[in-house]
C-alpha positions as CSV (number, residue, x, y, z in Angstrom):
1,M,86.5,137.5,108.7
2,K,84.8,134.7,107.2
3,A,87.1,132.1,105.7
4,L,86.2,129.7,102.9
5,L,87.4,126.6,102.5
6,L,88.2,125.1,99.2
7,A,87.6,121.0,100.1
8,G,85.9,119.7,96.7
9,G,89.1,118.3,95.0
10,L,89.0,114.6,93.9
11,G,92.7,113.6,95.8
12,T,93.6,111.3,92.8
13,R,97.0,111.2,93.6
14,L,96.4,110.0,96.9
15,R,94.4,107.3,95.9
16,P,93.4,104.6,97.3
17,L,93.5,106.6,100.3
18,T,91.0,109.3,98.7
19,E,88.9,106.9,96.9
20,N,85.9,107.0,99.1
21,L,86.8,110.2,101.1
22,P,87.5,113.8,100.5
23,K,91.2,114.6,100.6
24,P,91.1,117.2,103.3
25,M,89.5,114.6,105.7
26,A,92.9,112.5,105.3
27,L,94.2,112.0,108.6
28,I,97.3,113.8,109.6
29,G,98.3,112.8,113.2
30,N,95.3,110.7,113.7
31,R,92.9,113.5,113.0
32,P,91.3,114.6,110.0
33,W,93.6,117.7,108.4
34,L,90.3,119.6,108.0
35,E,89.4,119.5,111.7
36,H,93.2,120.6,112.4
37,L,92.8,123.4,109.7
38,I,89.5,125.0,111.4
39,L,91.2,124.7,114.8
40,H,94.6,126.4,113.6
41,L,92.5,129.3,111.5
42,K,89.9,129.6,114.8
43,S,93.3,130.2,116.9
44,E,93.9,132.9,114.4
45,G,90.9,134.7,115.2
46,I,88.5,133.1,112.3
47,A,85.1,131.7,113.8
48,D,83.0,131.9,110.6
49,F,83.6,129.3,108.0
50,V,81.9,128.5,104.5
51,I,83.4,124.8,103.4
52,A,83.0,124.5,99.4
53,V,82.4,120.6,99.0
54,K,82.1,118.2,96.2
55,H,83.6,114.8,96.4
56,Y,81.9,112.7,99.5
57,P,80.4,116.1,101.1
58,E,78.5,114.1,103.4
59,M,81.2,112.8,105.0
60,I,82.6,116.4,105.9
61,R,79.0,117.4,106.9
62,D,78.6,114.2,109.3
63,Y,82.0,115.1,110.9
64,L,82.0,118.7,111.3
65,G,77.8,119.5,111.4
66,D,77.3,122.9,112.2
67,G,80.7,123.6,113.4
68,T,79.2,123.6,117.4
69,S,81.6,121.0,118.6
70,L,84.7,122.8,117.7
71,G,83.5,126.4,118.6
72,V,82.7,127.9,115.2
73,R,80.0,128.6,112.8
74,I,80.2,126.3,109.6
75,Q,78.1,126.9,106.1
76,Y,78.3,124.5,103.0
77,A,78.4,125.6,99.6
78,V,77.7,122.1,97.5
79,E,79.1,121.9,94.0
80,E,77.0,120.0,91.7
81,T,79.4,119.4,89.1
82,L,83.4,120.4,89.2
83,L,83.7,123.9,88.9
84,G,87.5,124.5,89.9
85,T,88.9,126.4,92.3
86,A,87.4,129.9,91.0
87,G,84.0,128.4,90.3
88,A,84.0,127.1,93.7
89,I,84.6,130.4,94.9
90,K,81.9,131.8,92.7
91,N,79.5,129.1,93.9
92,A,79.7,130.1,97.5
93,Q,79.1,133.7,96.5
94,E,76.0,134.2,98.6
95,F,77.6,133.0,101.9
96,L,80.7,136.0,101.4
97,D,81.2,138.9,103.0
98,D,82.8,142.0,101.1
99,R,86.2,140.9,102.0
100,F,87.0,137.1,102.7
101,L,89.7,134.6,103.3
102,V,90.2,131.8,101.1
103,V,92.1,128.8,101.9
104,N,93.0,125.7,99.7
105,A,92.0,123.0,102.5
106,D,94.0,119.8,101.2
107,I,97.3,122.1,101.7
108,V,98.9,121.4,104.7
109,H,100.3,124.2,106.4
110,Q,100.2,126.4,109.9
111,V,100.7,130.0,109.1
112,A,100.1,133.3,110.6
113,I,97.1,134.8,109.1
114,Q,97.3,138.2,110.3
115,P,100.2,139.7,108.4
116,L,98.7,138.5,105.2
117,L,95.5,140.4,106.1
118,D,97.5,143.7,107.3
119,F,99.4,143.9,104.1
120,H,96.3,143.7,102.0
121,L,94.8,146.5,103.8
122,E,97.8,148.5,103.3
123,H,98.1,148.0,99.7
124,G,94.2,148.3,99.0
125,G,94.4,145.9,96.0
126,A,91.8,143.2,94.8
127,V,93.5,140.3,95.8
128,T,96.7,139.3,98.3
129,I,97.9,135.8,97.6
130,G,100.2,133.9,99.8
131,L,103.2,132.9,98.7
132,T,105.7,130.2,99.3
133,E,109.5,129.8,98.4
134,V,110.5,126.5,97.2
135,K,113.8,125.3,96.1
136,D,112.8,124.0,93.0
137,P,110.2,125.9,91.1
138,S,109.8,124.2,87.7
139,Q,107.0,122.0,88.9
140,Y,105.1,125.0,90.0
141,G,103.3,128.2,88.5
142,V,105.8,130.9,89.7
143,V,105.2,134.9,90.2
144,E,106.9,137.8,88.9
145,Q,106.4,140.8,91.4
146,D,107.3,144.3,91.2
147,P,109.4,145.9,94.3
148,F,105.9,146.9,95.8
149,G,104.5,143.2,96.1
150,Q,102.4,143.8,93.4
151,I,102.2,140.4,90.6
152,V,103.1,141.6,87.5
153,R,102.6,137.9,85.7
154,F,102.7,134.1,86.6
155,V,104.7,131.9,84.6
156,E,103.6,128.0,84.6
157,K,106.3,125.4,85.2
158,P,109.3,127.6,84.0
159,S,112.8,126.0,83.9
160,K,115.2,126.8,86.9
161,E,117.3,129.0,84.5
162,E,113.9,130.9,83.6
163,A,112.0,131.5,86.4
164,P,111.4,135.0,87.2
165,S,111.4,133.8,91.1
166,N,111.2,130.9,93.4
167,R,107.9,132.0,94.8
168,I,104.9,130.0,94.4
169,N,101.0,130.2,95.1
170,A,100.5,128.7,98.4
171,G,96.6,128.6,98.2
172,I,95.7,131.3,100.7
173,Y,94.1,134.4,99.4
174,V,92.9,137.5,101.0
175,M,89.9,138.5,98.4
176,E,87.4,141.5,97.7
177,K,84.1,140.4,96.8
178,T,84.5,142.8,93.8
179,V,86.7,140.0,92.3
180,L,83.6,137.7,91.8
181,E,82.2,139.6,89.3
182,W,85.2,138.3,87.1
183,I,84.4,134.6,87.3
184,P,81.1,133.4,85.2
185,K,78.5,131.7,87.4
186,G,78.2,127.4,86.8
187,E,81.4,127.1,84.8
188,E,84.9,125.4,85.4
189,V,87.3,127.9,86.0
190,S,90.9,127.9,87.8
191,I,91.7,130.9,89.9
192,E,95.1,130.1,89.4
193,R,95.7,129.9,85.5
194,E,92.5,131.8,84.2
195,T,91.2,134.4,87.0
196,F,94.2,135.7,88.4
197,P,95.7,136.5,85.1
198,L,92.5,138.1,84.1
199,L,92.5,140.3,86.9
200,I,96.3,141.6,86.2
201,E,95.1,142.1,82.7
202,K,92.2,144.1,83.8
203,G,94.3,146.3,86.3
204,M,92.5,144.9,89.5
205,R,95.8,144.9,91.4
206,V,96.8,141.6,92.4
207,Y,99.7,141.5,95.2
208,G,101.6,138.6,97.1
209,K,103.1,138.2,100.2
210,V,105.4,135.4,101.3
211,I,103.9,133.2,104.4
212,D,105.6,132.6,107.3
213,G,105.2,129.0,109.1
214,Y,104.9,125.5,107.4
215,W,103.6,124.7,104.2
216,L,103.5,121.3,102.5
217,D,100.9,120.1,99.6
218,M,100.3,116.8,100.8
219,G,99.1,115.7,97.3
220,T,101.1,112.7,96.6
221,K,101.9,109.7,99.0
222,E,105.5,110.7,99.3
223,R,104.7,114.4,100.5
224,Y,102.0,112.7,102.6
225,R,104.4,110.4,104.5
226,K,107.0,113.6,104.5
227,V,104.1,115.6,106.9
228,H,103.8,112.9,109.0
229,W,107.7,112.7,109.6
230,D,108.0,116.4,109.8
231,L,105.1,116.2,112.5
232,L,106.9,113.5,114.4
233,E,110.3,115.4,114.2
234,R,108.2,118.3,115.7
235,K,109.2,120.6,112.3
236,F,105.4,120.8,112.0
237,R,104.2,121.8,115.2
238,L,100.5,120.5,115.3
239,P,99.2,119.5,118.5
240,L,99.5,116.1,119.0
241,G,96.9,113.9,121.0
242,G,98.0,111.6,123.8
243,K,100.9,112.1,126.5
244,E,104.4,112.5,125.3
245,E,105.5,109.3,127.7
246,E,109.0,109.8,126.7
247,N,111.2,111.8,124.4
248,G,109.6,111.4,120.9
249,I,107.0,108.8,122.0
250,W,103.5,109.6,122.2
251,I,100.8,107.2,123.9
252,G,97.0,108.0,123.3
253,E,94.3,107.3,126.2
254,N,93.3,103.6,127.6
255,T,96.0,102.3,125.3
256,K,97.2,98.6,126.2
257,I,100.9,97.5,125.7
258,G,101.9,94.2,126.1
259,S,105.3,92.8,127.8
260,G,108.5,93.4,126.0
261,V,107.2,95.9,123.6
262,L,110.1,98.2,122.1
263,F,109.1,102.0,120.9
264,V,111.8,103.4,118.7
265,P,111.1,107.0,118.5
266,P,109.7,109.1,117.0
267,V,106.0,107.1,117.5
268,L,102.7,108.2,118.0
269,I,99.9,106.1,119.1
270,G,96.2,107.0,119.2
271,N,93.6,106.2,121.8
272,R,92.2,102.6,122.8
273,V,95.4,100.7,120.8
274,K,96.2,97.4,121.8
275,I,99.8,96.1,121.1
276,G,100.7,92.5,121.7
277,D,103.9,91.2,123.2
278,R,107.6,91.6,122.0
279,S,106.4,93.8,119.1
280,V,108.9,96.8,117.9
281,I,106.8,100.0,116.6
282,G,109.2,102.7,115.3
283,P,111.0,104.5,114.1
284,Y,108.4,106.9,112.3
285,A,105.2,104.9,113.0
286,V,101.6,106.7,113.3
287,I,99.1,104.1,114.7
288,G,95.5,105.3,114.4
289,D,92.6,105.0,117.0
290,H,91.2,101.6,118.2
291,C,93.9,99.6,116.1
292,E,95.1,96.2,117.5
293,I,98.4,94.9,116.8
294,G,99.5,91.3,117.5
295,Q,102.7,89.7,118.6
296,N,105.9,90.0,117.2
297,V,104.9,92.5,114.9
298,R,108.0,95.0,113.1
299,C,106.3,98.3,112.6
300,S,108.6,101.2,111.1
301,E,107.9,104.4,108.9
302,T,104.2,103.3,108.5
303,I,101.0,105.4,108.8
304,M,98.0,103.2,110.1
305,W,94.6,104.6,110.3
306,N,91.5,104.2,112.7
307,R,90.6,100.5,113.4
308,C,93.2,98.5,111.4
309,R,94.2,95.0,112.8
310,V,97.6,93.4,112.3
311,H,98.0,89.7,113.3
312,N,100.8,88.1,114.8
313,A,104.5,88.5,113.2
314,T,103.9,90.3,110.5
315,Q,106.5,93.2,109.1
316,L,105.6,96.3,107.9
317,K,108.0,99.4,106.6
318,N,107.3,102.6,104.9
319,C,103.2,101.4,104.5
320,I,100.2,103.6,104.6
321,F,96.9,101.9,105.5
322,G,93.3,103.2,105.4
323,Y,90.4,102.6,107.7
324,D,89.4,99.1,108.7
325,L,92.3,97.3,107.2
326,E,93.4,93.8,108.6
327,L,96.5,91.7,107.7
328,G,96.9,88.4,108.3
329,S,100.0,86.8,110.3
330,K,103.5,86.7,109.2
331,H,103.0,88.9,106.0
332,I,106.0,91.1,105.1
333,L,105.1,94.7,103.4
334,Y,107.3,97.2,101.9
335,E,106.1,100.5,100.7
336,A,102.3,98.9,100.5
337,V,99.5,102.0,100.2
338,M,96.0,99.9,101.0
339,N,92.7,100.9,102.1
340,R,89.6,99.0,102.8
341,W,86.4,101.4,103.5
342,A,84.2,100.2,106.0
343,G,82.3,102.8,108.4
344,G,82.4,106.6,109.2
345,L,85.1,108.6,110.6
346,Q,84.1,108.9,113.9
347,G,86.1,106.9,116.9
């Protein structure tokens, strides 16, 4: 089955990290999330991909190419204007088979796809929506289902007391191509707010199934941090680069560590990193490839992308730094989110 990855969102809530970067290319554990997603779906038996792109599409193309480096095949459907989730699917129509998988590529997850497909084949409807259960449904669109899993209606952001369930759209769908007949071409259309309710109204039979596995929308800085802390705690079992030197301390290749450096787990250090004498790294620190950390630096609860440079005696706590950022000596930063774009994603 072919998978369509929706990667055209602007990622406004993650700015400045996504100011000049497609949101699915934000780093998770020192690698772009979109790369992790493709490799996971490949492990689930999917080898053909279509990526719907809009925001800085050349960055995704330059990094992934035709998919050869990952052992898959990739085609691209480019949006000239913002088309929304349903419009992006319609725009990719020429690349899609009679039945296909759709994945919102800026939601972090690691779920089994086959049970969703099996359920779809069993009920024979037009769409199966992967659902996830949340503690507080009041911030989401909630589904109401009959005993057989068919979705009766969507309720947008209900109060806890009025919510028909705690099940929400997880952004993963198995779809029949006939659904595309109900989506106008070249228009901005939301699949959640417009297409799915229309299909239900027309009797097209839309079903939902709760997915098993990790799921989190990384759309805010707080959730982006949580994804990383879950990763370091191994609640989210995404493969980590480097070697686990001690329990909860992963060190990449060709990394140079000065004398008296203390790692407080959990910590993930990328490849070709330099860390100066007597620095304390962790707990909860993710340092990207080619970073340089000076002497006597304190770095905790902080995510640092590739090629950052931190001078001596700087203290960092609960920060997120994008590519190529340089910090002077003796700075004290708390909850800073900063980005300085200076080049491509490679390396």
